N, C-alpha and C positions, 0 to 999 in steps of 0.2 A: 504494500500500500504506500501511496505517496504521503509524505508528511505535509501537514497544512495547519494554518491557524486562521480563524476568523475573529475579528475584534471590532467592537463599536465603542467609540469614545463617548464619554458622558454628553448627553444632549444632542449628539449627532444624528442626522437623518440618513446617513449612509454607514455601511460597515465595509471593512477592508478584508479581503481574502488574500493570504500569503501562501503560496504553494512552492514546495520544492519538488521538482519533477522527476528526479532520480536520486538514488543513493540515500544514505541516512543523514540526519542532521549532524552538524559538527558537535562533537563532545569537547567541552572545555573544562579545564581543571579548576578555574576560579573566575571571579568577576574581572580580575585584572586582564584576563585574556580576551575580554570584550573590546578593548581599546582598538580603534581603527576598523572595526568590523561593522557589518550591516545585516539586518534580517529580523526575525522574530525570536526573542529570548524567552526560554522557558526554564526557570531555575527552581530547584527544590529548596526545602527548608535548610538542608545541609547536603553538600555534594558528597556522593559516595560512588563506588563502582557500579552499583545497581541502580543508582538514581542520579544520573549525571546532569550537569548544566548543559542545556541543549540550545543550539542556534539554528533555526530553520532558514535555509538559504532562500532569498526572495527571487526565485526563477520567474514567477508570474505573480504580479500584484494587481488586483482589480478592486474597484469600488462598486458596491451594489446598494441600490436604494432599499431601505428597510420598509417592507410592505406591511400592511395590517395583517394580523393573524387571521388566517382563513377559518379558524375554529379547530377545536380538538376533535380527534378521531372519535367517531361514535362507537361505543362499546358494542352495540347491537346493530348490525348492518341493516336489519329490518325495521329499525325504529322509525316511526312516522308513517309506515305503510298501512293501508287499510286491510283489515282482516276480512277476507271474502268467503270464509267457510270454516266449519268446525275443525277441520284438519289444522288450519293455521292457528286457530284458537288453542287447540290442544298443544301444538308445538310451542306456541308462545308461553303457555302455562308451564310446560316442561322447562323451557329455557329460564323462566323466572325462578323456578324451584332450584335449578342447577346454579343460577347466579346467586341465589340466597345462600346455598350451601357453600359456594366459593367465598362469598363475603364473610360468612361465619368462620370458615377455616382461615381466611386471610386475617380477620380480626384477632382470632386466637393466636396466630403466629406473631402478629404485631405486638400484642400484649406481652407474650413471652419474650420477644426480642427486647422490648422496652424495659422489662423487669431485669433482664440480664445486663443490658447496657447501664441501667441505673445502679446495679450492684457493683459493677466494675468501676463506675465513676465514683461511687462512695469510697471505695478503697483508695483510689488515686487521690481524691480530694483530701482525705485524712493525711496521707503521706506528704503531699505538697504543702498543706496548711501547717503541718507540724514544723516544717523547715522555716516557714515564715515566722511562726511563734518563737522559734529558737533564734531568730535573728540572722539566719544564713542568707536570706534574700529580702530585699525591700519589696520586690514584686516578682511573681513568676506566673507564666501562662500555662494553664492546663487545657490540653486539647483532647478531643475524643472523636470517634467515628461511629457511624451507624449504617447498617446495610439494609437497603430497601429492595425487595423483589417486586417488580411491577408486572402488569398483566400482559403487555405487548412488548415486542422487541423495541428497543429505544431508537428513535430517529434523532440523533444528536443535533443535526443541523436545524431540525424543527424546534427542538428545545432552545437552541441558541436564539432563534428568531423570537420565540415567546419571551425569553429573558430580555431581549432588546425592547420589546413592547412593554413589558411589565416594570422594568427598572431603568427609566430614562436617565436618572441621575448617576448611574454607576457605569464603570468600565466593564463591559461584558466580553468574554473571550471563550472561544472553543479551540482547544489544541489537541491535535491527534498525531502521534508518531508511534512507530513500532516499539521504541524503547520506553516511552512514558505511558502508553495507552491513551485513552481519550478522556479529556477533562473539560468541564464547563464551570465557569465562575462568573459571578456578578459582584464586583468588589468596589468599595468606595475609597480605598486608601492608595494615594499616590506614594510611591517610593522615591522616584526621581523623574523629573521632566526637564527638558532642555528647550528653551525658546530663543534660539539665536544667541546662545552664550549666557542667557539669564536663566539660572536653574531654580527649581523649586522642589520642595518636599513638604510633608505634613506630619503632625503628631495627631493621630486619631485614636482616641481611647475613651472609656466610659460608654456604657450602653444602657439604653432604656427602651422598653417596648412601647410603641406609640399607642395611645388611647384616643378615643373619639374626638375630643376638643383640641388636642395638641396638633394644630395645623400650621403653626408658624415656625419657620426654620430660617437658617442663615441669620439669626439674630444674635446680639451679644449674650454673654453668659448671664448677665443680670437682666433676665427677661422681664417684660411687663407682666402685670396680672393676667393670668390665663395662659402664660407660656410654660415651658418645661422647667421644673425645679430639680436641680441635680443634687444628689447626696454628696456628703463630704468624701465618701469612699471614691466615687466616680471622679470628683474634682481632683483628688490627690493622685489617682491613677493617671489621669491625663497630664497632670503637671510633671510627673516623673518621666513620662515619655518625651514631653516637650523639652525638658531640661537635658535629657540624654542627647537628643538630636542636636541641640544648640552646642553642647560641649564637643560632640564628635565633629561638627562642622568647623569649629574654630581653627583647627590646624590646616584645613583644606580650602577654606572659603574666605572671601572678602565681602564687605558690605552686607552682612547678614541682617535681614529684616524679619521680625516675627510679628504676626498679627493674630489676634484671638486670645483666648478660645471663644468659639461660637458654637451654637447648636446646629447640626446639619442632619438631614434625613437620608437614610439608606434603606429603601424598601419599607418594611414595617417597623424599623428601628430608628432610634436617634442616637447620635454620638456627639462627643465634644471634640472640636478640631481647632488646631492652631496651624497657620500656614507660614512657611519659611521661604524667602527668596534670597538669592545670593549669586555672586560670581565666583569663579574658581581662581585660586592662586596659580601663578605660572608653573607649568610642569605637572599640574594635577588634572586628572581626567575623570570620565564617568566611572571607570573601573575602581579608582581609588575611593570615590564617594560611596559606591555600592559596598565595597569591602568594609568601609567604616560604619555604614548605617545598618546593613542587614546582618542578622535579624534585629529589628528594633525591639524595645521593651514591649511594644504593642502586641508582639507575637512570641516573645521570648521571656526576658526578665532582667533584673538588676541584682547583682552584677552579671554582665552578659555571658562571659565564658563559663562561669560556674552554673548559671541557670541553664545554658544550653546542654552542658554535660548531664545535669540532673534530668532534664527533659528526655534526652536520648536514652538514658538508662532506665527511666521509670514510667513513662507514659505507656498506656495500654496497647498502643498500636503505632507503627511508624507513620509519620506525617506525609512522607514522600513529597509531592509537589504542593500540598497544602501549606500555606504560610511561607512559601517561597515568593518568587516574583515573576512577572511576565510582561511582554509588551513589545512594541516596535523599537528597534535600535537603528538610528541613522537611516530610516527607511524613506525612500522617495515614493510618494503616493500621487495618483492623478489629481490634477487641479491644485496642487500645493507647490508653492514656490521654493520651499526649503525642505530639507530632510527632517524627519521627526523622530524624537526619542521620548517615549512615554512609558515608563515602567511602573506597574502597579503591584501591590502586595496581593498574593493569590488567596483571597478570602471568599466566604460563601460559596464553596466549591464542592464538586463531586467528581469522582471517576466513574465512567460508564463502561459496562461490558455486557453485551447481550441484553438480558432483562434485569441486570443488577446495577443499582446505583449505590456507590459507597460515598456517603456524605461525611464531611469534616467540619468541625467547628471548635472554637475554644474561647476562653475568657481569662482575663487577667485577675489574679488572686492577690489580695493584700491580707494583712492580719485581720482586718475587719470583715472579710468576706464571709458570706453565708452560703453553705453548700446548696440549699434548695434554690436560692436566687441565681447562683452560678449555673446550676443545671438548667433552670428555666431559660437562662440567656442562651445557652448552647442550643436548646430546642428551638427557640425563636430564630436563631441564625440559620439552622438547618431548614426551617420552614421556607426560607427564601428560595431554595432549590426545589423543595417538595411542591411548592405552588405551581411548578411548571409541568408536572405530570399527574 
């Protein structure tokens, strides 16, 4: 199979398809090897032999208009047809009975799966939270995965188009290679963008599930009455991420400007976000910035090295490409005057294979964290992908 990536920038009306027409994507040892290259980057949480940093060669790059969703596939091909005889009525009754049995079996399976996932998460939370209470970490991110079996074979490109329609504020990407498998994500978090030598990144942390009247976004932290009120835990978590990013940029960048935090929307969730803009010091490039920033405390922890080691040793499943990063690197696209680099953290994502969707989500833990609230946060994040099928 040919390697390809489809991506839609936030608020864009077109998506871009990048195809490598032969061979395998280039395997790179680190972000430093991205210097001077072009293509679509697909990087894991941590680079290993089994999970390499991949660069899809842009042999063919096309822009496609995002069309309205034609609608979901009907579960019953006969739905809406008139019943012209008893035979059809009997067949319809049998199908309904079979469907009811399927739904009962599926529901039982989902309950069992959820109970198992919850028990595993409980064990991991206690282990991670203990380290916070002991003072080993100021923050650490605990991730989990959940496997969904769906009724029909997955049409990955159709799910990508649904995500484009459902999540206009997010960067939506579908990536498929022989080495990585097929992944879909809808992520709100910029890792690094380059606009003609003016670079930007963000600190995105703190999560709240949106409720009915919380309709105002992109407002200052001190919102007016009726706006979102953030807990001390969420505010502290976001401040830790923002401080880390500023400190990591100081040795690489000039003219660092920080704006925020403000409340932003991502699907059915709200986050706290601070934006950074800067230029690079002479001799510094994209690779050096990526090496310094990734993984940020938004997906890892503080201190970074110790938190990463603990995560790799103790999380219940490998993250693979979840909480890595992806996006176009020095890519020339139709109707654009300049080459574009826009790399996003791979969040709200799942790996697809046949009828199986492996969903990934995580949340930042502090001493004050509540296990049930953190579990609920991961469920809300996974729902971003579940809404598509």
